[in-house]
OpenMM code with the backbone's topology and positions (N, CA, C; nanometers):
from openmm import Vec3, app, unit

residues = "UNK UNK UNK UNK UNK UNK UNK UNK UNK UNK UNK UNK UNK UNK UNK UNK UNK UNK UNK UNK UNK UNK UNK UNK UNK UNK UNK UNK UNK UNK UNK UNK UNK UNK UNK UNK UNK UNK UNK UNK UNK UNK UNK UNK UNK UNK UNK UNK UNK UNK UNK UNK UNK UNK UNK UNK UNK UNK UNK UNK UNK UNK UNK UNK UNK UNK UNK UNK UNK UNK UNK UNK UNK UNK UNK UNK UNK UNK UNK UNK UNK UNK UNK UNK UNK UNK UNK UNK UNK UNK UNK UNK UNK UNK UNK UNK UNK UNK UNK UNK UNK UNK UNK UNK UNK UNK UNK UNK UNK UNK UNK UNK UNK UNK UNK UNK UNK UNK UNK UNK UNK UNK UNK UNK UNK UNK UNK UNK UNK UNK UNK UNK UNK UNK UNK UNK UNK UNK UNK UNK UNK UNK UNK UNK UNK UNK UNK UNK UNK UNK UNK UNK UNK UNK UNK UNK UNK".split()
positions = [
    Vec3(-0.0760, 1.4582, 1.7407),
    Vec3(-0.0595, 1.5895, 1.6812),
    Vec3(-0.1215, 1.5865, 1.5411),
    Vec3(-0.1961, 1.6886, 1.5094),
    Vec3(-0.2629, 1.6987, 1.3795),
    Vec3(-0.1641, 1.7551, 1.2770),
    Vec3(-0.1462, 1.6837, 1.1654),
    Vec3(-0.0549, 1.7347, 1.0625),
    Vec3(-0.1047, 1.8671, 1.0035),
    Vec3(-0.0154, 1.9578, 0.9813),
    Vec3(-0.0477, 2.0871, 0.9183),
    Vec3(-0.0002, 2.0796, 0.7733),
    Vec3(-0.0820, 2.0133, 0.6894),
    Vec3(-0.0399, 1.9839, 0.5525),
    Vec3(-0.1387, 2.0367, 0.4480),
    Vec3(-0.2212, 2.1326, 0.4881),
    Vec3(-0.3137, 2.1923, 0.3922),
    Vec3(-0.4444, 2.1167, 0.3772),
    Vec3(-0.4711, 2.0251, 0.4679),
    Vec3(-0.5980, 1.9508, 0.4691),
    Vec3(-0.6619, 1.9766, 0.6050),
    Vec3(-0.7894, 2.0143, 0.6065),
    Vec3(-0.8555, 2.0454, 0.7331),
    Vec3(-0.8640, 1.9206, 0.8213),
    Vec3(-0.8826, 1.9440, 0.9496),
    Vec3(-0.8944, 1.8323, 1.0443),
    Vec3(-1.0119, 1.7412, 1.0059),
    Vec3(-1.1229, 1.8002, 0.9667),
    Vec3(-1.2395, 1.7216, 0.9247),
    Vec3(-1.2065, 1.6358, 0.8026),
    Vec3(-1.1374, 1.6942, 0.7066),
    Vec3(-1.1008, 1.6190, 0.5860),
    Vec3(-0.9978, 1.5100, 0.6167),
    Vec3(-0.9087, 1.5358, 0.7126),
    Vec3(-0.8136, 1.4328, 0.7545),
    Vec3(-0.8873, 1.3138, 0.8156),
    Vec3(-0.9866, 1.3414, 0.8996),
    Vec3(-1.0657, 1.2334, 0.9608),
    Vec3(-1.1394, 1.1529, 0.8545),
    Vec3(-1.2002, 1.2228, 0.7587),
    Vec3(-1.2717, 1.1542, 0.6506),
    Vec3(-1.1752, 1.0728, 0.5636),
    Vec3(-1.0591, 1.1288, 0.5368),
    Vec3(-0.9588, 1.0584, 0.4567),
    Vec3(-0.9142, 0.9313, 0.5277),
    Vec3(-0.8888, 0.9398, 0.6578),
    Vec3(-0.8449, 0.8226, 0.7327),
    Vec3(-0.9548, 0.7168, 0.7425),
    Vec3(-1.0792, 0.7599, 0.7529),
    Vec3(-1.1912, 0.6641, 0.7526),
    Vec3(-1.1976, 0.5898, 0.6201),
    Vec3(-1.1840, 0.6633, 0.5115),
    Vec3(-1.1871, 0.6029, 0.3785),
    Vec3(-1.0665, 0.5101, 0.3586),
    Vec3(-0.9511, 0.5531, 0.4021),
    Vec3(-0.8321, 0.4683, 0.3930),
    Vec3(-0.8504, 0.3396, 0.4729),
    Vec3(-0.9181, 0.3466, 0.5866),
    Vec3(-0.9429, 0.2264, 0.6679),
    Vec3(-1.0327, 0.1278, 0.5947),
    Vec3(-1.1299, 0.1790, 0.5203),
    Vec3(-1.2169, 0.0912, 0.4410),
    Vec3(-1.1356, 0.0226, 0.3314),
    Vec3(-1.0546, 0.0999, 0.2610),
    Vec3(-0.9729, 0.0422, 0.1534),
    Vec3(-0.8718, -0.0571, 0.2115),
    Vec3(-0.8140, -0.0251, 0.3255),
    Vec3(-0.7229, -0.1180, 0.3930),
    Vec3(-0.7956, -0.2491, 0.4240),
    Vec3(-0.9182, -0.2397, 0.4702),
    Vec3(-0.9974, -0.3584, 0.5022),
    Vec3(-1.0269, -0.4406, 0.3776),
    Vec3(-1.0584, -0.3730, 0.2680),
    Vec3(-1.0783, -0.4426, 0.1410),
    Vec3(-0.9529, -0.5201, 0.1011),
    Vec3(-0.8404, -0.4537, 0.1098),
    Vec3(-0.7138, -0.5142, 0.0671),
    Vec3(-0.6760, -0.6311, 0.1580),
    Vec3(-0.6990, -0.6177, 0.2878),
    Vec3(-0.6693, -0.7269, 0.3804),
    Vec3(-0.7586, -0.8474, 0.3519),
    Vec3(-0.8843, -0.8231, 0.3244),
    Vec3(-0.9763, -0.9330, 0.2949),
    Vec3(-0.9337, -1.0043, 0.1673),
    Vec3(-0.9007, -0.9276, 0.0647),
    Vec3(-0.8552, -0.9893, -0.0602),
    Vec3(-0.7227, -1.0631, -0.0387),
    Vec3(-0.6357, -1.0077, 0.0422),
    Vec3(-0.5089, -1.0733, 0.0745),
    Vec3(-0.5334, -1.2103, 0.1379),
    Vec3(-0.6212, -1.2153, 0.2378),
    Vec3(-0.6507, -1.3405, 0.3078),
    Vec3(-0.7112, -1.4424, 0.2118),
    Vec3(-0.8046, -1.3972, 0.1259),
    Vec3(-0.8663, -1.4885, 0.0293),
    Vec3(-0.7634, -1.5423, -0.0695),
    Vec3(-0.6751, -1.4564, -0.1162),
    Vec3(-0.5737, -1.4985, -0.2130),
    Vec3(-0.4768, -1.5970, -0.1485),
    Vec3(-0.4399, -1.5720, -0.0234),
    Vec3(-0.3538, -1.6649, 0.0520),
    Vec3(-0.4228, -1.8001, 0.0675),
    Vec3(-0.5506, -1.7960, 0.1056),
    Vec3(-0.6268, -1.9205, 0.1238),
    Vec3(-0.6259, -2.0021, -0.0053),
    Vec3(-0.6484, -1.9363, -0.1182),
    Vec3(-0.6501, -2.0073, -0.2457),
    Vec3(-0.5099, -2.0592, -0.2814),
    Vec3(-0.4083, -1.9823, -0.2495),
    Vec3(-0.2698, -2.0261, -0.2702),
    Vec3(-0.2441, -2.1566, -0.1936),
    Vec3(-0.2905, -2.1624, -0.0702),
    Vec3(-0.2690, -2.2799, 0.0138),
    Vec3(-0.3516, -2.4004, -0.0305),
    Vec3(-0.4668, -2.3751, -0.0916),
    Vec3(-0.5623, -2.4834, -0.1160),
    Vec3(-0.5856, -2.5187, -0.2625),
    Vec3(-0.5183, -2.4529, -0.3544),
    Vec3(-0.5390, -2.4840, -0.4958),
    Vec3(-0.4895, -2.6261, -0.5240),
    Vec3(-0.5652, -2.6980, -0.6056),
    Vec3(-0.5277, -2.8327, -0.6477),
    Vec3(-0.5633, -2.8482, -0.7945),
    Vec3(-0.5134, -2.9547, -0.8547),
    Vec3(-0.5520, -2.9841, -0.9913),
    Vec3(-0.4387, -2.9668, -1.0897),
    Vec3(-0.4786, -2.9761, -1.2162),
    Vec3(-0.3845, -2.9794, -1.3270),
    Vec3(-0.2876, -2.8605, -1.3304),
    Vec3(-0.3359, -2.7426, -1.3049),
    Vec3(-0.2521, -2.6219, -1.3109),
    Vec3(-0.2077, -2.5783, -1.1719),
    Vec3(-0.1929, -2.6746, -1.0818),
    Vec3(-0.1607, -2.6418, -0.9426),
    Vec3(-0.0438, -2.5441, -0.9300),
    Vec3(0.0719, -2.5807, -0.9846),
    Vec3(0.1914, -2.5000, -0.9609),
    Vec3(0.1779, -2.3617, -1.0222),
    Vec3(0.1219, -2.3534, -1.1412),
    Vec3(0.1058, -2.2233, -1.2063),
    Vec3(0.0159, -2.1310, -1.1238),
    Vec3(-0.0985, -2.1834, -1.0783),
    Vec3(-0.1902, -2.1004, -0.9986),
    Vec3(-0.1337, -2.0740, -0.8597),
    Vec3(-0.0650, -2.1722, -0.8032),
    Vec3(0.0003, -2.1535, -0.6733),
    Vec3(0.0955, -2.0341, -0.6797),
    Vec3(0.1744, -2.0269, -0.7855),
    Vec3(0.2685, -1.9161, -0.8040),
    Vec3(0.1966, -1.7854, -0.8374),
    Vec3(0.0909, -1.7920, -0.9181),
    Vec3(0.0136, -1.6711, -0.9506),
    Vec3(-0.0455, -1.6109, -0.8239),
    Vec3(-0.1099, -1.6936, -0.7435),
    Vec3(-0.1711, -1.6430, -0.6203),
    Vec3(-0.0653, -1.5864, -0.5261),
    Vec3(0.0513, -1.6500, -0.5202),
    Vec3(0.1602, -1.5975, -0.4369),
    Vec3(0.2053, -1.4604, -0.4862),
    Vec3(0.2198, -1.4451, -0.6169),
    Vec3(0.2600, -1.3155, -0.6721),
    Vec3(0.1560, -1.2090, -0.6390),
    Vec3(0.0284, -1.2452, -0.6482),
    Vec3(-0.0761, -1.1465, -0.6218),
    Vec3(-0.0847, -1.1110, -0.4741),
    Vec3(-0.0732, -1.2084, -0.3835),
    Vec3(-0.0800, -1.1701, -0.2426),
    Vec3(0.0451, -1.0940, -0.1997),
    Vec3(0.1577, -1.1181, -0.2651),
    Vec3(0.2787, -1.0414, -0.2356),
    Vec3(0.2597, -0.8947, -0.2751),
    Vec3(0.1956, -0.8704, -0.3893),
    Vec3(0.1624, -0.7324, -0.4290),
    Vec3(0.0682, -0.6685, -0.3278),
    Vec3(-0.0290, -0.7464, -0.2811),
    Vec3(-0.1249, -0.6938, -0.1836),
    Vec3(-0.0559, -0.6546, -0.0531),
    Vec3(0.0466, -0.7297, -0.0122),
    Vec3(0.1214, -0.6942, 0.1092),
    Vec3(0.1800, -0.5532, 0.0975),
    Vec3(0.2320, -0.5212, -0.0194),
    Vec3(0.2902, -0.3883, -0.0415),
    Vec3(0.1815, -0.2815, -0.0373),
    Vec3(0.0698, -0.3077, -0.1031),
    Vec3(-0.0432, -0.2137, -0.1030),
    Vec3(-0.0907, -0.1890, 0.0396),
    Vec3(-0.1065, -0.2959, 0.1148),
    Vec3(-0.1537, -0.2854, 0.2529),
    Vec3(-0.0613, -0.1960, 0.3347),
    Vec3(0.0675, -0.2165, 0.3208),
    Vec3(0.1636, -0.1358, 0.3959),
    Vec3(0.1580, 0.0109, 0.3541),
    Vec3(0.1432, 0.0375, 0.2247),
    Vec3(0.1351, 0.1765, 0.1772),
    Vec3(0.0113, 0.2464, 0.2324),
    Vec3(-0.1003, 0.1755, 0.2379),
    Vec3(-0.2229, 0.2351, 0.2924),
    Vec3(-0.2056, 0.2634, 0.4413),
    Vec3(-0.1515, 0.1663, 0.5145),
    Vec3(-0.1309, 0.1850, 0.6586),
    Vec3(-0.0383, 0.3031, 0.6854),
    Vec3(0.0668, 0.3160, 0.6065),
    Vec3(0.1581, 0.4290, 0.6241),
    Vec3(0.0905, 0.5612, 0.5888),
    Vec3(0.0037, 0.5603, 0.4890),
    Vec3(-0.0690, 0.6832, 0.4511),
    Vec3(-0.1576, 0.7284, 0.5667),
    Vec3(-0.2221, 0.6350, 0.6341),
    Vec3(-0.3042, 0.6705, 0.7509),
    Vec3(-0.2181, 0.7397, 0.8554),
    Vec3(-0.1004, 0.6868, 0.8805),
    Vec3(-0.0083, 0.7495, 0.9761),
    Vec3(0.0356, 0.8877, 0.9314),
    Vec3(0.0631, 0.9040, 0.8015),
    Vec3(0.1039, 1.0348, 0.7494),
    Vec3(-0.0052, 1.1395, 0.7688),
    Vec3(-0.1300, 1.0933, 0.7686),
    Vec3(-0.2427, 1.1860, 0.7863),
    Vec3(-0.2849, 1.1974, 0.9327),
    Vec3(-0.2014, 1.1478, 1.0223),
    Vec3(-0.2259, 1.1656, 1.1657),
    Vec3(-0.3201, 1.0646, 1.2274),
    Vec3(-0.3530, 0.9588, 1.1564),
    Vec3(-0.4470, 0.8596, 1.2079),
    Vec3(-0.3784, 0.7396, 1.2696),
    Vec3(-0.4594, 0.6540, 1.3260),
    Vec3(-0.4152, 0.5254, 1.3807),
    Vec3(-0.4697, 0.4168, 1.2884),
    Vec3(-0.3876, 0.3212, 1.2564),
    Vec3(-0.4249, 0.2145, 1.1644),
    Vec3(-0.4901, 0.0995, 1.2392),
    Vec3(-0.6094, 0.0598, 1.1924),
    Vec3(-0.6753, -0.0563, 1.2506),
    Vec3(-0.5909, -0.1792, 1.2208),
    Vec3(-0.6112, -0.2875, 1.2970),
    Vec3(-0.5247, -0.4023, 1.2751),
    Vec3(-0.5790, -0.5355, 1.3230),
    Vec3(-0.7111, -0.5482, 1.3341),
    Vec3(-0.7655, -0.6784, 1.3724),
    Vec3(-0.8591, -0.7284, 1.2635),
    Vec3(-0.8699, -0.8600, 1.2543),
    Vec3(-0.9592, -0.9194, 1.1541),
    Vec3(-1.1032, -0.8751, 1.1775),
    Vec3(-1.1413, -0.8574, 1.3026),
    Vec3(-1.2754, -0.8108, 1.3344),
    Vec3(-1.3009, -0.6724, 1.2750),
    Vec3(-1.2062, -0.5821, 1.2921),
    Vec3(-1.2188, -0.4471, 1.2356),
    Vec3(-1.2229, -0.4529, 1.0833),
    Vec3(-1.1345, -0.5315, 1.0258),
    Vec3(-1.1306, -0.5420, 0.8797),
    Vec3(-1.2620, -0.5974, 0.8244),
    Vec3(-1.3133, -0.7024, 0.8866),
    Vec3(-1.4351, -0.7656, 0.8333),
    Vec3(-1.5564, -0.6739, 0.8437),
    Vec3(-1.5584, -0.5868, 0.9426),
    Vec3(-1.6710, -0.4927, 0.9561),
    Vec3(-1.6694, -0.3860, 0.8470),
    Vec3(-1.5516, -0.3481, 0.7998),
    Vec3(-1.5397, -0.2388, 0.7039),
    Vec3(-1.5280, -0.2838, 0.5583),
    Vec3(-1.4858, -0.4066, 0.5361),
    Vec3(-1.4567, -0.4524, 0.4000),
    Vec3(-1.5811, -0.4552, 0.3122),
    Vec3(-1.5622, -0.4142, 0.1870),
    Vec3(-1.6710, -0.4161, 0.0891),
    Vec3(-1.6733, -0.5463, 0.0103),
    Vec3(-1.5771, -0.6331, 0.0357),
    Vec3(-1.5824, -0.7682, -0.0196),
    Vec3(-1.5903, -0.8656, 0.0975),
    Vec3(-1.6419, -0.9828, 0.0716),
    Vec3(-1.6675, -1.0774, 0.1798),
    Vec3(-1.5898, -1.2067, 0.1610),
    Vec3(-1.5654, -1.2705, 0.2733),
    Vec3(-1.4999, -1.4005, 0.2735),
    Vec3(-1.6068, -1.5102, 0.2616),
    Vec3(-1.5608, -1.6300, 0.2302),
    Vec3(-1.6485, -1.7470, 0.2242),
    Vec3(-1.5905, -1.8570, 0.3120),
    Vec3(-1.6146, -1.8474, 0.4428),
    Vec3(-1.5551, -1.9453, 0.5346),
    Vec3(-1.6011, -2.0877, 0.5033),
    Vec3(-1.5116, -2.1806, 0.5286),
    Vec3(-1.5376, -2.3241, 0.5152),
    Vec3(-1.5707, -2.3667, 0.3728),
    Vec3(-1.5352, -2.2845, 0.2754),
    Vec3(-1.5551, -2.3202, 0.1352),
    Vec3(-1.4194, -2.3275, 0.0682),
    Vec3(-1.3991, -2.4360, -0.0049),
    Vec3(-1.2728, -2.4611, -0.0731),
    Vec3(-1.3036, -2.4919, -0.2196),
    Vec3(-1.3199, -2.3868, -0.2979),
    Vec3(-1.3650, -2.4060, -0.4362),
    Vec3(-1.2576, -2.4681, -0.5262),
    Vec3(-1.3046, -2.5163, -0.6404),
    Vec3(-1.2144, -2.5650, -0.7442),
    Vec3(-1.1458, -2.4462, -0.8114),
    Vec3(-1.0432, -2.4750, -0.8920),
    Vec3(-0.9616, -2.3700, -0.9545),
    Vec3(-1.0443, -2.2625, -1.0238),
    Vec3(-1.1353, -2.3019, -1.1109),
    Vec3(-1.2119, -2.2043, -1.1890),
    Vec3(-1.2927, -2.1123, -1.0977),
    Vec3(-1.3515, -2.1673, -0.9949),
    Vec3(-1.4291, -2.0865, -0.9010),
    Vec3(-1.3386, -1.9925, -0.8216),
    Vec3(-1.2182, -2.0389, -0.7864),
    Vec3(-1.1214, -1.9509, -0.7198),
    Vec3(-1.0907, -1.8310, -0.8091),
    Vec3(-1.0623, -1.8594, -0.9360),
    Vec3(-1.0298, -1.7524, -1.0303),
    Vec3(-1.1468, -1.6562, -1.0465),
    Vec3(-1.2672, -1.7095, -1.0591),
    Vec3(-1.3865, -1.6247, -1.0736),
    Vec3(-1.4093, -1.5380, -0.9498),
    Vec3(-1.3904, -1.5976, -0.8324),
    Vec3(-1.4110, -1.5221, -0.7088),
    Vec3(-1.3094, -1.4092, -0.6952),
    Vec3(-1.1834, -1.4393, -0.7231),
    Vec3(-1.0816, -1.3342, -0.7146),
    Vec3(-1.1052, -1.2269, -0.8202),
    Vec3(-1.1436, -1.2671, -0.9406),
    Vec3(-1.1741, -1.1689, -1.0446),
    Vec3(-1.2873, -1.0775, -1.0001),
    Vec3(-1.3937, -1.1356, -0.9484),
    Vec3(-1.5071, -1.0560, -0.9003),
    Vec3(-1.4626, -0.9571, -0.7929),
    Vec3(-1.3807, -1.0028, -0.6993),
    Vec3(-1.3333, -0.9146, -0.5917),
    Vec3(-1.2476, -0.8003, -0.6467),
    Vec3(-1.1585, -0.8307, -0.7387),
    Vec3(-1.0770, -0.7244, -0.7987),
    Vec3(-1.1667, -0.6237, -0.8714),
    Vec3(-1.2663, -0.6717, -0.9421),
    Vec3(-1.3558, -0.5809, -1.0149),
    Vec3(-1.4388, -0.4958, -0.9195),
    Vec3(-1.4817, -0.5535, -0.8087),
    Vec3(-1.5525, -0.4739, -0.7067),
    Vec3(-1.4610, -0.3636, -0.6553),
    Vec3(-1.3370, -0.3993, -0.6240),
    Vec3(-1.2437, -0.2999, -0.5708),
    Vec3(-1.2114, -0.1925, -0.6732),
    Vec3(-1.2008, -0.2306, -0.7989),
    Vec3(-1.1765, -0.1309, -0.9047),
    Vec3(-1.2914, -0.0304, -0.9083),
    Vec3(-1.4136, -0.0800, -0.9064),
    Vec3(-1.5318, 0.0085, -0.9092),
    Vec3(-1.5367, 0.0979, -0.7856),
    Vec3(-1.5093, 0.0409, -0.6700),
    Vec3(-1.5133, 0.1189, -0.5460),
    Vec3(-1.3995, 0.2208, -0.5417),
    Vec3(-1.2822, 0.1826, -0.5878),
    Vec3(-1.1688, 0.2753, -0.5881),
    Vec3(-1.1940, 0.3957, -0.6787),
    Vec3(-1.2653, 0.3758, -0.7891),
    Vec3(-1.2992, 0.4899, -0.8750),
    Vec3(-1.3779, 0.5950, -0.7955),
    Vec3(-1.4726, 0.5493, -0.7158),
    Vec3(-1.5505, 0.6409, -0.6308),
    Vec3(-1.4619, 0.7018, -0.5218),
    Vec3(-1.3741, 0.6187, -0.4648),
    Vec3(-1.2864, 0.6647, -0.3569),
    Vec3(-1.1874, 0.7708, -0.4053),
    Vec3(-1.1427, 0.7572, -0.5288),
    Vec3(-1.0517, 0.8572, -0.5866),
    Vec3(-1.1234, 0.9914, -0.5957),
    Vec3(-1.2471, 0.9904, -0.6446),
    Vec3(-1.3244, 1.1148, -0.6533),
    Vec3(-1.3492, 1.1755, -0.5157),
    Vec3(-1.3873, 1.0926, -0.4184),
    Vec3(-1.4094, 1.1429, -0.2819),
    Vec3(-1.2814, 1.2053, -0.2266),
    Vec3(-1.1702, 1.1371, -0.2475),
    Vec3(-1.0427, 1.1867, -0.1936),
    Vec3(-1.0059, 1.3212, -0.2527),
    Vec3(-1.0166, 1.3327, -0.3845),
    Vec3(-0.9759, 1.4560, -0.4522),
    Vec3(-1.0785, 1.5671, -0.4338),
    Vec3(-1.2053, 1.5367, -0.4587),
    Vec3(-1.3080, 1.6411, -0.4649),
    Vec3(-1.3677, 1.6783, -0.3295),
    Vec3(-1.3844, 1.5815, -0.2414),
    Vec3(-1.4490, 1.6092, -0.1128),
    Vec3(-1.3456, 1.6361, -0.0033),
    Vec3(-1.2454, 1.5483, 0.0063),
    Vec3(-1.1464, 1.5618, 0.1129),
    Vec3(-1.0275, 1.6505, 0.0758),
    Vec3(-1.0203, 1.6928, -0.0496),
    Vec3(-0.9106, 1.7768, -0.0982),
    Vec3(-0.7748, 1.7138, -0.0656),
    Vec3(-0.7681, 1.5822, -0.0878),
    Vec3(-0.6500, 1.5040, -0.0533),
    Vec3(-0.5996, 1.4331, -0.1791),
    Vec3(-0.5234, 1.5069, -0.2585),
    Vec3(-0.4743, 1.4507, -0.3844),
    Vec3(-0.3701, 1.3407, -0.3614),
    Vec3(-0.3018, 1.3431, -0.2479),
    Vec3(-0.2049, 1.2373, -0.2167),
    Vec3(-0.2726, 1.1024, -0.2042),
    Vec3(-0.3838, 1.0983, -0.1331),
    Vec3(-0.4590, 0.9732, -0.1198),
    Vec3(-0.5226, 0.9355, -0.2531),
    Vec3(-0.5740, 1.0333, -0.3269),
    Vec3(-0.6306, 1.0052, -0.4600),
    Vec3(-0.5244, 0.9424, -0.5498),
    Vec3(-0.4027, 0.9935, -0.5420),
    Vec3(-0.2932, 0.9389, -0.6222),
    Vec3(-0.2609, 0.7952, -0.5798),
    Vec3(-0.2549, 0.7700, -0.4500),
    Vec3(-0.2300, 0.6346, -0.3995),
    Vec3(-0.3394, 0.5399, -0.4485),
    Vec3(-0.4653, 0.5831, -0.4380),
    Vec3(-0.5766, 0.4996, -0.4821),
    Vec3(-0.5704, 0.4732, -0.6325),
    Vec3(-0.5251, 0.5713, -0.7093),
    Vec3(-0.5119, 0.5521, -0.8545),
    Vec3(-0.4089, 0.4438, -0.8838),
    Vec3(-0.2975, 0.4468, -0.8130),
    Vec3(-0.1932, 0.3451, -0.8305),
    Vec3(-0.2463, 0.2060, -0.7924),
    Vec3(-0.3212, 0.1994, -0.6836),
    Vec3(-0.3784, 0.0724, -0.6389),
    Vec3(-0.4808, 0.0221, -0.7406),
    Vec3(-0.5646, 0.1113, -0.7903),
    Vec3(-0.6639, 0.0760, -0.8919),
    Vec3(-0.5959, 0.0137, -1.0134),
    Vec3(-0.4854, 0.0726, -1.0573),
    Vec3(-0.4138, 0.0210, -1.1738),
    Vec3(-0.3584, -0.1191, -1.1487),
    Vec3(-0.3139, -0.1459, -1.0270),
    Vec3(-0.2661, -0.2802, -0.9948),
    Vec3(-0.3812, -0.3810, -0.9975),
    Vec3(-0.4967, -0.3395, -0.9458),
    Vec3(-0.6137, -0.4281, -0.9492),
    Vec3(-0.6601, -0.4519, -1.0925),
    Vec3(-0.6514, -0.3489, -1.1768),
    Vec3(-0.6882, -0.3676, -1.3174),
    Vec3(-0.5977, -0.4715, -1.3839),
    Vec3(-0.4685, -0.4658, -1.3541),
    Vec3(-0.3747, -0.5634, -1.4104),
    Vec3(-0.4067, -0.7036, -1.3606),
    Vec3(-0.4285, -0.7177, -1.2305),
    Vec3(-0.4580, -0.8504, -1.1753),
    Vec3(-0.5909, -0.9044, -1.2266),
    Vec3(-0.6895, -0.8182, -1.2418),
    Vec3(-0.8184, -0.8616, -1.2974),
    Vec3(-0.8004, -0.9083, -1.4410),
    Vec3(-0.7219, -0.8356, -1.5172),
    Vec3(-0.6956, -0.8732, -1.6563),
    Vec3(-0.6295, -1.0112, -1.6636),
    Vec3(-0.5311, -1.0362, -1.5769),
    Vec3(-0.4624, -1.1657, -1.5746),
    Vec3(-0.5611, -1.2761, -1.5401),
    Vec3(-0.6419, -1.2555, -1.4373),
    Vec3(-0.7398, -1.3574, -1.3970),
    Vec3(-0.8418, -1.3821, -1.5089),
    Vec3(-0.8836, -1.2745, -1.5728),
    Vec3(-0.9801, -1.2847, -1.6823),
    Vec3(-0.9242, -1.3701, -1.7960),
    Vec3(-0.7945, -1.3596, -1.8219),
    Vec3(-0.7295, -1.4364, -1.9296),
    Vec3(-0.7313, -1.5871, -1.8976),
    Vec3(-0.7215, -1.6223, -1.7732),
    Vec3(-0.7306, -1.7635, -1.7355),
    Vec3(-0.8707, -1.8182, -1.7608),
    Vec3(-0.9701, -1.7318, -1.7526),
    Vec3(-1.1096, -1.7750, -1.7647),
    Vec3(-1.1642, -1.7671, -1.9062),
    Vec3(-1.0867, -1.7113, -1.9989),
    Vec3(-1.1345, -1.6944, -2.1366),
    Vec3(-1.1496, -1.8254, -2.2095),
] * unit.nanometer
topology = app.Topology()
chain = topology.addChain("A")
for resn in residues:
    res = topology.addResidue(resn, chain)
    for name in ("N", "CA", "C"):
        topology.addAtom(name, app.Element.getBySymbol(name[0]), res)
């Protein structure tokens, strides 16, 4: 059933497509952050182990909010790694286990990519899809990525 919430059917489809891309981005970053949590070694092991855990825990909440938003807009949420990898704007690095500094740099780069992409997604949501609810969700997610990028940047200073 198509929701009757003041957004056209075409705009609902576009909104759900965009939400699926952002969901894929978040899932990819979640998997990378988990991988680094599991594989971090060295002098600051425990501190980074806990930092990565805190960040992937935040990502779990973001992922669930995006998936629920897709449902609220009448869509079906994708849910396979294959689907996520096809849509994600950030990429994984299979079979690579970087040192701490490289882990931090990679996660920082990914957060910054998502921040830049979310800025565009917020405009598309509000101006093209006339979906201020999704724009608001994306703004909240962008702010979380800005905080996490700032924290990672401080480790690299």
